[in-house]
Structure formats: C-alpha cells, structure tokens
N, C-alpha and C positions, 0 to 999 in steps of 0.2 A: 832531097828531103833530109831533114835533121832527125836525129834520135835523141831522146831525153832520158837520162838515167839518174837515179837517186842513190848515192853511195855514202855510207858512214865511213869516215876516215879511220886511220890515216891512209892517205893516198900514196901511190907510188911516187918516187922522187921525180921522175921525168914529167909526170902529170902536174905535180905541184909546181915545178919550174915553169911549165907552159902556162899554167893559170896565172902565176905571178907576173910573168913576162907580158902576157896580153893585157892584164889588168893595169899594170903600170904604163904600158904603151898607150892605152886608150884613155886613161883618166889623168895621166900626168902625175899621179901620186908617187911618192918615194916610199917604198916598203922594203925593208931589209928581209932577206930570206930567213934570218933568225927569228924576227918578230912574226913573220907569216907562219912559221912552224909553231911558235909559242902559242899564238891565238887559235890556230886550227887543230893542233894536235895535243897540247899539253894542259888543257884546262882540268882542274880537279873533278869537274863534272863529265869529263870524257871528251873525245875528239869531235870535230865538226861534222855536220851532215851537209853533203854537197849535192847540188843539182848541176848536171853537166850536159851541155848541148854539144853534139858532135856531128860531123858530116858522115856520109856513107863510107868514106875512106879513112875515117878516124881522126880527121882534123878538128881541133878544138874550136867551137863556134861561140860558146857562151858559158857562164858560170855564176853561181851565187852559193853562199854557204850560210849555215846557221851554226855559230859556235856557242856552246852552253856556258852560262855564267852562274855559279852558285850564289844565292842570295839568302838573306835572313828575313823572316817574318816573325819578329820577337825571338823566341827560342827555337822556332821551327825553321828548318832549312827547306827552301824551295829552289827551283832552277828556272831561269829565264834563258832566252837565246837571242843573240845579236846577229842580224843579217849583215854580211860583209862581202867584199870582193865581187861585186855584181857587175857584169858586163855582158853584152852580146855584140859581137863584131858586126860592123855596119853592113858588110856584104851578105850577111845571113839574116838580117832582121826581118825580112819579108818572106822568108822561106817557110814552108809548112813543116809541122812537126809530126812525125809518125805516131799514129794513135788518134789524136784529135786533129787529123790533117784537114778536116772540113771546117774547123773552127775559124771564126773571123778574128779571133784574138791574136795579137802579135806573139812571136816566139818568146819574147822577154816576159810577157805576162803569164804564158803557159808555164814557163820555167819557175816563176815565183809561186804560182798557185800550187804546183806539184810539190815544190819544196816545203811550203807552209803546211800543206795537207799532210805530208809525210812526217813532219816533225811531231805530230800529235801522239805518236806511239811511244815517245821517250819520256813522257811525264813532264814536259816543260810547260810552264804556266802561261808565259807571255813571250811574244817576239818584240824586240826593240829595234827600230830602224832609224839611223841618222842618214838621211838621203839628201843629196843636192837637189835644187829646185827642178832641174831638167829631168831627173830620174824619179822624183817623188810620185808623179801621176801613175807610174807603172806599179808601184807598191800599193797605191790606193785602189787601183783596178784589181789587185790581187787580194784585197780584203783588209788592208791596213787603214787605220784612221789617224787623222792629224791631231796632234796634241801640242798646244802652245804652253810653254812653261815660263813663268816669270822668275827673274833672277836679278841680282845686283852684281855687276862686274866691278871688282875693286882692283885698282892698279896703283902700284908704287913704282915710279920710274926713276932710275938712276942714270940712264943715258938718254936724255930727253929728245935730242934731235935724231938720234938713231931710231928711237921709238916712233917719232913722227913720220920718218921716211918709210919704215918697214911695216907699220900697222896696216893691214889690208882693209878694204871696204869702208874707207872713210874719205870724206871730201877734204878740199884744201883748207877750209876754215876749221874743221875738226882736227886736222893735222897740226895746224898752228896752235890751237887750244891745248892739244896734247903736249906739244913741245914746251909751251909756256908753263903749263901745270907741272910738267916733269922737272923743269928748271927749279921751280919753287920747292918741289919735293926733295930734289937733290940737295938743296941748301939746308932744308929742314933736317935731313938725315946726316948731314956732314958733321954735326956735333955728336960725339960718341954718347951712347945711351948708358945710363947707369943700370947695371944688371945685378940682380940678386943671386945669380948663379943657380936659379931654380929650374933649369932646363937641361936635359941631357939627350944626346943622340944615341939611339938604340938600333939594333938590326931591324930591317923592315918586316921580318917575319917573327919578331919577338912576341911571346905570349902576352895576351891582354884580356881584360874583362870584356864581356859582351855588353856594349852600350846601346844595342838596337832598341828602338821603341816597339812595344808589343803590337801596335796596330799599323805599322808601316813596313813596307818592303825596303830593305836597306842593304848596303854592301856589308858582307860579313867581315869578321876580324880574326878568323881562324888562320893559323900560320900557313897552312897549305894554300889558301887563297892569296894571302899577302905575298908569299914567295913566288907564286905564278904571276900575279899582277904586277909586282914591283921588284922582282928578283934580278935587277941589274944595277950596275954602278951609277945609272942615271938618276936613281932615286935616293932620298934620304928621309929619315923618320926621326922626329923629335917628340918628346913628351915631358911634362912637368916632373920634377924630381919627386919621388914618392908615389906618383900616380901609377895605377895599373891599367889605365885606359889606353886607347889607341894612340891618342895624341894627334899628331899631324904628319902626313906623308906628302912630300912634294917632289916634283921632277926638277932636277937641276936645269939652270938656264945657260945662256951663253951671251956673247956680246950682241947677238941679234934676237935672243929669245928670253922671255921672262922665266924666272923660277916660278913654277906653277904648283899651287896647292891642289892635290888630287883627291885626298880623302882626309877627313878629320873626325874626331869624336863628336858626338851630337850634344855632349853635355859640358863643353869647355867653359870654365868659369872666366869671368872677365880678367881677373889678375893673371890667370894662366895664359889667356889669349895674348895679353900684352907681352908677357915674357917669351912666349913662343914666337910672336911676330918680331920682337927684337932680335931673337936668335936667327930667324929666317932672313931678316933684312941684313944682318951682319954677314951671313953666309953668301947672300947674293952680292953684296958689296965686295967681299973678299974674292969671290970667283968671277967678278967683273960681268955679272949678268945684266941684262937689260933692265931688270927690276923684279918685282914680286907681283904675281897675279893670283887672285882668289875669286872664283865665281861662287857666290852664295845664293842658293836656291831658296825660294820662299818656303817658310814653315807653314804648311797647310794654306791658310788664307792671308798670312801676314808676312812682311819682310823679315828676313833672318835677324834674330836679336844680336848677332855679331856685327852687323853693319855699322851701328853707331860707334862701336869701339874702333873699328878700322878707320872711320872718318876722323876720329879724334887723334889717331896716330898718323894722320897725313895722307891716307889713301884717297885717291880720286874714285868715287863710287857713282856708277851710273846704272840706271834701270834699263833692262832690255829683255827681250823674249827669245827663247830658244825653241825652234820647231822640231819636233820629232814625230815619228809614226809608230803606233803600237798595234798589235793584233793579239787578241786572246786566242789561245789554242783551242779552248772549248767555248762555245757560244754563250753558255750560261754563266761564265765567269764575269764577275763585276770588277771594274777597275779598282785596284788597291790604292791605298794611300802610299805615296812614294816619298822616301827620304833621299832626295837626289843629291849626287855629288858629281864633280867633273870626271871622275874616274870611269863612269859609265859611258861617257861620250868620247873622251879624248884618248883613244888608244894609240900607243906608240907606233910610228911607222918604221 
C-alpha cells in the first residue's frame, strides 16, 4: 500500500534527486538540476508544494508539485501556481493509497486531488497546468478544466532546411513549405537593415515601469521576478532608447533552436517594435540561431495588433491553438482576463 504526503519545500537533496531522476526517466524530458531547483525552491513567492507517493519501505512511487508564480492584476499582486514534474511509476499505478484505500480512483488522481486541495491554504488564486494529451485526463478528473487559447505563431527562419528537419509535429508537406518560406526569409534578411540605433540591451532584471493592464492577470515586471525567471546567460533583454518599459526578453537560440521571445511590454509602439525586431534578428543571425520565434496571444477577442507588423517584416505567421488546463483554488472565483505570454508555458529545462 502507498502512503501520500503533502510537503512544502525545500525538500532534502536526496529526495529532489530521486524525483528528478524518476521524472526524466519516465517522461524522457531533459531537466537540469539547476533549473529544477530554481523552479521548485527559488520563486519570489516561495518554494513549491509537493505531493509525494511512497511505498511502505520508503521507495518513491509518484510525485507532482505546485510552484508559485507571482503575477500582476493591475497594481495588485496575486499568486498563481503551476503544476509540474508529475509522474506515477507504472508498477504502482494500480496500488491502493492509505487513507482512501477503498477509493476506486487511481493513485495518480488521488495524488493530484490532495495536492490541489492542500494548495488552498497558501492564498494562490489559480492553478495552471500544461499537460500532454496522455496525462491531461488525470488533471481533469482532479478538477481542472480545459482552456483553448488562440494565438499567432510568428517565425523568421535563417536556417530553413535545418528548421524543416527539426520542427516537430508537422507533416512532409508542411516541412517543405517551412523550408521554402525560410529560404525566402533568409534572402529577405540577407540585406543589412538600416538602424536608427534606438535600441539598447539592458540587464534582464533592470527596473522598469509597470505596463500591466488593470483588468488583466499578467506577468509582473519587478526585478525579483525577472531575476528568478530569466536570471541566466540564456536570456537577453532589449528596450527602446529612452523607454522605461519592459521592452522585450528573449531566450537565445542555437543552430537547432529559435531565439524565442518570452515576454514583452504590452504597449510596444510600431516603430519601437520594428527597431526591436531588427535588433533581435541581428542577434539571431550573429549567434547563428535557427531564427526568431514569437508567439502572440490574442488580445481578448481579437488577434494581437503586433501581428501585421511582423508580417510586414517578413515573419511567417500562422494561427493555432494552445490547450492548457486551469483550476480555481476557490470555487467562487471567476476566470480572470489573461494577458498571456510564452513565459508562462515554456519554462527552461
């Protein structure tokens, strides 16, 4: 029989190592110990809350955690939590759990239910779950609901055939189209752009004004959040000369990965956007990245106003949907308006 415990971190090093080892073995994910520690222990909103399944002799059988993320609702600060590192080892999935041992629910669902219920004492408003299709039903059984988000995926490709080969989840015809479009984009950007020198690179945690919309839940711009979320050499931040806003934060690419925009100001003006994108493209070219990638989420009910600008600058822009799962901590909470950006979903491994 399995025992289920709920523990607020930080956990002991040996248990952290066991969780990370089992998670990567079972899911095939590549997660560095440094990033595992950063997300589960170092958030400005405190360490993660862990649900841990163990056998009677103390062997690790399953795990999931909620790590808190500070967010902004206008000038107000709230906290949501993201579910991560979820697994139950196959040999224990049908075993009973001590306490609700007569329950017909699988151990994985009991683990998630207990974790989600226990998180209510910490004042977190919402849980956010990015779950693969094979795991999503377990989160839904534990009270999460599906949410489809419309966005425009914008790609500028500098290594077209590498992009065609390495882009996942596309068919042969789509790969060919991506390669051909990338070849045109590479030619388009082969001509040096005239720059007004109106963009500068700043520290990722440099002070900036709060550009959050008062009626939307959005990523904060406080230095402590930016340092935690982007405080490694993998990230760069650009903003227009003279601006006190956030500007644009991107994760550097490689010859197999796009330079990816993670977070940006909500009020970028068109001329600033063009200068910023010129600078981002120059960096991607200089560092031999696959290209530039920017996912722009719809603004309430309409397409992001930045999309036309990116199209004019040679980006290939395609509509798609991202599926996530959310769960309010209190049943009376209404879904807030979200000002979504990739930083909420694409955490570094």
